[in-house]
N, C-alpha and C positions, 0 to 999 in steps of 0.2 A: 358481407354480413356483419352484424354487430357482434362484438366480442361477448357482450353480456346482455341478457334479457332480464329486466327487473320486473318482477310480478308483485303487485300490491293492491290493496283495496283503495278505492277512490278517497275514502276518509283519511288515508295516510299519505296523500299526495305531497304534503309539505316535507315529510320525512323522506319520502322516495326521491324528491327533487334534491334534497341536501346530499343524500348518498350518491345519486347519479352524478352530480357535479363533482363530488370528491373523487369518484372513480374516473371520470373524464379527465380530471387534473392529473391523474396517474398515467394517462395515455391510453386508457381503454375507450372503446366506442360502446355506448350503452343505448339499448332500445328501451325507452321508458315513457316518453311523452306521446300518449295515444291521440292527443289532439292534433298531431301532425298527419294523421291519416286523412287523405284528401277526400273531398266530396265525390261520391259515386263509387269509391273503392269498397269492396266487400270487406267489412270489418273482420269477420271470422277468418277469412282467407289471409289477410295481411298479418294478423296475429299468429296464425298457424305457420305461415312461411317464416316469420321472424323466429319462432321457437325452433323450427326444423333447422334453420341455418346458424343459430347461435352456438357458441362453444361452451357457454356457461349460463345458468340461470340462478339468480338470487331471488328468493321469495322472502318478503317481509311479513312475518306473522304478527297479527294483532287480533283483538276480538272481532273486528270487522272483517279481516282477512279470513278468519276461521269460518265465518258465516257465508263467505262468498264462494259460490259454485265455480266461478271463473278462476279465482286464485287457486282453489283446490285442484281444479282440472289442469291448469298450467303446471302446478307443482307435481302432479301425478305423472305427467308426460316427462318432465325433467328428471324425476326420480328413476323412471324406467330407462331413460337414456344415460343415467349416472352422471348428470351434469349439474345436479341441484346443490346449491349452497344456501341453507336457510339461516335467517337472522331474525331476531325479535325486535319489532318496532315498539312493542309494549311488553311488560313482564307477564306473559301468559304462557301456558303450556301449549306447544304445537298440537295440531290435530293428532289423534292417537296413532294413526298409521305412519306418522312422520317423526315420532319421538325417538326412534333408534338412531336418527341422524344427529350428529353434533351440530348445535345451533349457537351462533355467537349472539350475545346480548347487546343490542344497539339501543335499548330503551333509554339509556342515559347519555348516548353519544351526541355530541353537539357539533360535529363537523371537523374535528381535529384529526388530521392525517397521521399524526404521531401517536394517537391513542392506541393502546395494545389491541383492542378489539378490531380496529380498522387495519392495523398491521397484520393481524392474524388472517383477516378476510382477504387482504391483498395477496398474501402468500398462498392462500388456498386457491384463489383465482388463477394465479400463475401456474400452479401445479395442475389444476383442472384443465386449463386451456392447452397446456403442453401435452397432456394425455389425450385430449380430444383431437388435437392436430395430428398426433402420432397415430391414433386409431383411424383417422380419416385418410392419412397417407397409405396405411396398410390396406384399408378397405378399397381405396382407389386402385392400388396396384393389383389386388385380387380381381377387381371388376374388369380391369383392362385385359387380364389374361383370359377372361371368359366372354369378352365383348363380341367375338365372332359368332356366338350362338344366337340364333334368331328366336328370341323368346317373345311370347305374346305380352303385350302391355297389360300390367295389372291395373285393375280399377282403383282409382284414388280413394283413399279412406280419410276421413276427418279424424286425425289423432286428437285434436282438441275435444271433439265430441266424445271420443272414447275415454279421454281423461276425465271429462265431466261425469260420464256414466259410472266410471270406477269410483270417483269420489262420492257420488250420490249413493252408490251401493254400499260403500263403507259406512256412511252415516246411518242408513237404514239398518245395516247389520249390527251396528253398535247399540242402537235403540232396541232392536229385537233381542240382543244378547242380555241387556239389562233386565228386560221384562221376563224373558225366559228363565234366567238364572234365579229369579225370585220364585217363580212357579215350581221349578224343578229342584230347588234346594232340599236335600233330605232332612227329615226331622231330627232333633237331637237324639243321639244314640243309634241312629240308623247307619247301615253300612254304605258309605258313599262310593265304593270302589267299582260299582258296575259300570262298564264302559258302554256308551250308548250308540257308537258308530258315528259315521261322518255327518249324519243328519241331526245328531245331538250337538251340544256345545263343544267345539273343538278347543276351547280355551280353558277347559277344566284343569286346574292346577294338579300336578302330580307330585308325589313324594318319591324320593330316590328308592325307597324300599317299600313302596306302596304295593298292595295286592293287585293293583291295576296292571303291573308288569308280569304278574304270575297267574292271573285268572284265566278263565276260558277265552280262547282266541275269538275275537269278533272283528269282522272286516270293516275297514274304514273307506269303502268305495264311495265315489261321488254319486253312484246310482245303485239302487237295489242292494243296500247293505244286507248281508246275511251272516248269521252266527255259525261258527264252526267249533263244535265241542270236540276236544281232543280225547280220544280213548286209546286203549292199549292196541287195538287192531290198527287204527290209523297210524299210531306211532311206529308199529312194526312195518307197515306198508311203505312209509316214507323214510325209513332208516337209511336206505341206500342212497337217498337223494340229499341227505343232510350234509352240509359243508359248514364246519365250525371255524370262526375267526381264530387266528393265532394270537394268543394273549401274552403280554410281557409283564412280569411282576415289577411294580414300582415301589421302592422303599418309602416309608413315611418320613416326614421331616417338616421343617419350616422354611418359608421363603417370602420374599417381598413380592407382593402381587400388585400389578398396575404400574403407573408411571409417576415419576417425581413431579412436584408442582412446577419446577423450573424447566421441565422438558418441553422445548418448543415444538417438537414433533407430535406431542401427545394431544389427544382430545380430552375435554373435561370429563367425559364419561369413563376415562381410565384412572381417575383420581378419586379420593386420595390414595396414594401408595400405602399399603398396609401389610402387616405380618399375618400370615395364615399358617396354622399348624394343622397338618392332616395325617391320618394313618396310612398304612400301606394298602395298596389296591393293585389291581391289574388293569391294563388297558390294551386295546388292539394294537398289534405291531403295525398294521396297515388299516386303511379305511375299509369298511365292509365292501366286498367286491360284488360284481354283477352276478357271478356264479353263486355266491352265498345268498344273495337276495332272491335269486331265481329258485333256489330250493324251497324257500318259503312260498313264493308266488305259485309254483307248480303244485305244491302240496295242498295249498289252501284255495287255489283257483282265484287268487287275488288279482284284481285289476285296478289300475289307477291311470287316468289319462289327463292331459293338459299340463303343459310345462312351459316356463319362460325360457326362451332360447336366445342366446347372445350371438349376434351375426357379425360382430366386428365393429359396429358403430352404435348399436342400441339393443335392448332386450325387447322381445315380443312374445306375448303369451300365445301359444299355438295348441289347439285342442288335439291335434293329431300326434303330438310328440309326448313321449312318456319315458319311463326308465329303460324300456327296451329300445326305444328310438329317440335318443336325446338330440339328434341333429348332427351326429358325427359317428364314425365307426368305433366299435368297442370290441374287446374280447373278454373272456371269462374273468381275467385278472384286473380289468378296469374297475375303478371305484363306481359303485352304483350311484346314479344321479337322478334328478327329477323325482326326488322323494320328499314329501312333506314331513313335518314333525309327527303328524298322525300316522303316516305310513310307517315311520320308524318305530313308533310304539306298537303298532300291529305286528311288525317283524319281531320285536323283542318278546312280546307275549307268546308268540308262536314258538320262538326259540327256547324260551324258558319251559314251555310245556313239553318240548321234545327232549330236553336235557335235564340235568340236575338243577337247573335254574340259576338265578343270581345275576343274569346279564341285565345291563341297564345302560343308560347314557352317562357319561362322566359329568360331574358338576363342572361349572366354569372354573372353579379354583383347581380341581384335579386336572382339568385340561391344560391350564396355563402352567401348572407345576410340571406336568409331563412334557409340555412343549419347551419350556426353558431348560429342562434337564440340568439344573444347577447353574445355569448361566445367568448373568445379570445384565447383559447387553441387549440391544434392541432385537437382535436375532440370535438364535441359539448357536449359530456358527460364527458369531463375532464378526470379524472383518474379512472373513473368507468370501470367495465368490458365491453369491447366492444361487447361481445357476447349477452349482454342484449339489445343492440341498433341496431345491424347490422348483416346481413347475409354476410359472406365472406368465404374465403377458409378454415378457421379453423373450421367452424361449419355448412357448407352447401355444398352440391354437385350439387345444381341446384337452380333455383328460388324458393321462398316460397310465399304463398298467402300474399297479402298486409295487410290483417286484422288479421294475425297470432298473437295471444295474447302474444306470447313469446317475442316479440320485443316491446320495449318502444318507445314512441314518444319523439321528442326533445322539447325544451321549448316553441316553437311555436305551438306544437300539430301536427307536421308533422312526418310521418313515412318513413323510408328507404331513407332519404336524403343521408345517407352513406350506401353502400352495396346494395345487392339484384341485381340491374341492373345499369349499366352506363346509364346516362340520357342525351339525346341531349338537348343542349340549342341553343339560336338563333345566338350567335356570331360566326364569323369566328375565326380561330385560330391565335393568335398573339404570337410572340416569347417571348414577355415580356409585361409589363404593361406601358412602357414608353409613349405611345401615345394613350392609350385607353380613352374613355369618363369617366368623373368623376361624371356624373349625373345618373348613373344606366342604361343607355341605352346600346343597343347592339353595338359592334364594327363590322361594315360591310363595308370593302373597296370595290372597284370596282370589284376586282377579289377575289374569295373565293374558294380555292382548298380544304381546310380542315375545317370542322365544329367541334365545341367543344363538348366534352363529360365530364360529371362531376359525382363524387360520388363513384366510385369504384363498384365492383360487387361481386357476389357469388363466382366467380372463381379467385379472386385476394386476396393477403394477406392484413393485416390490414394497412400497410403503405399507401396503395392506398386510404384509407378511410378518410385521412386528409381533413378537410374542404377546404384547399387551393390547393389541388392537381388538376392538369389540365391534360386532355388527349384530343385526337382528332382523327378524321379519315375522309376518303373520304365520302362525303355526300351520295353516293350510297351504302356504306358498310352496311351489315347486319350481326349480330352475335347473338348467343343465350344468351348473357349477356348484350344486349343493348336494352333499352326501352326509356320511356320519361314520363314526367308529364307536366301538363298544367299550364299556368298563365293567368290572366285576369285583366284588369284595373278595379278598383273600380269606381262606379258611383260618 
């Protein structure tokens, strides 16, 4: 197989060739020259097989590439497999669903192998291929153990067709969002806090202290949304079911957020490093557990289905999986997973209606402040063994109970701020820290297509556990390594 699959629009063939030759000079094998496909070969099948077998995909974004369904489809598949390394062939913004990924700017690159952007890409390729080969070895060993089972052959699916469908759906969704947001925008002076459910715009920006988190509970199901008004009788009936997260008070203070400009391990979206001053607050000692979320689901008859499941080599969206069935065994103290940002907001509104209120998601600044716990190193544990503090791809194949005694807390007494599950935070994704608040509040512009995720997870390598590492996804996205923890203002 080729080490690298290079995806690009035909208008960018000269730039693609220049990059392919430079990569080949580094010793990589690159699939890029589609004219080499022989007469009589099925074009789609050759491309699909090349993508399935490659260890890393580079996509070159340009105006032409953004318009290409083929490039978007190929990039979607690579992102699902977690092998995508995007670059800019022109100074353009990547498609909106890919903006959470760090992207190297090759628009002014002229073929110099010593150029910092090429060196950074070369290092990223080496890390990506090493991880891909490690995952393949692990998956092969697991497959060998179950090879004696006589399983029926699964029908072959076209992943490229699926990627194209997803990319097309995203484009349609963005156009619909722009149109709908204009029609549904409340007039001046109107109360914008009414939540419309999952069939309304899931990207509506929220305020940390918005009435959205304290209003009547309304479900965000993908089918037949229904409103649940909480009254005194309902509150008494569910009192015995309620399980409250354990909260830890965090003292206010100042800290350096992000990564230094000369940090070779850092992505550009972690910069510039900046001072943040925030007040005291409380945050969950653990991630919200299955039992705690189940109290909400049972009381409100909440249902949510469809979850992206990591199988050891790639992620696959499966309609039959959900927070109760994420693809591996759980117990009551496992962190709940397969929850979207919208699911989380529904839970918080329900919890606030059942209690004295005030629960919310932490802002990104609060999250990093709590994760660092006064540390300034890459990891809150410094140079200690990461396996004593976090569950990640080296020591876990699924989520682990939040109270597992094998994992140590950080200096604030918080568990799993790194690893176990990615955690939703309140902020919208910003490409860098140039214009974000410095008072610890969440950054929420008028439009918010991507919500932030922090902390790494059981399915990712140690590099993703750094306190400064940032990730993000569509607010409607669910995966079996995504959960959350709560924050609350102190009285």
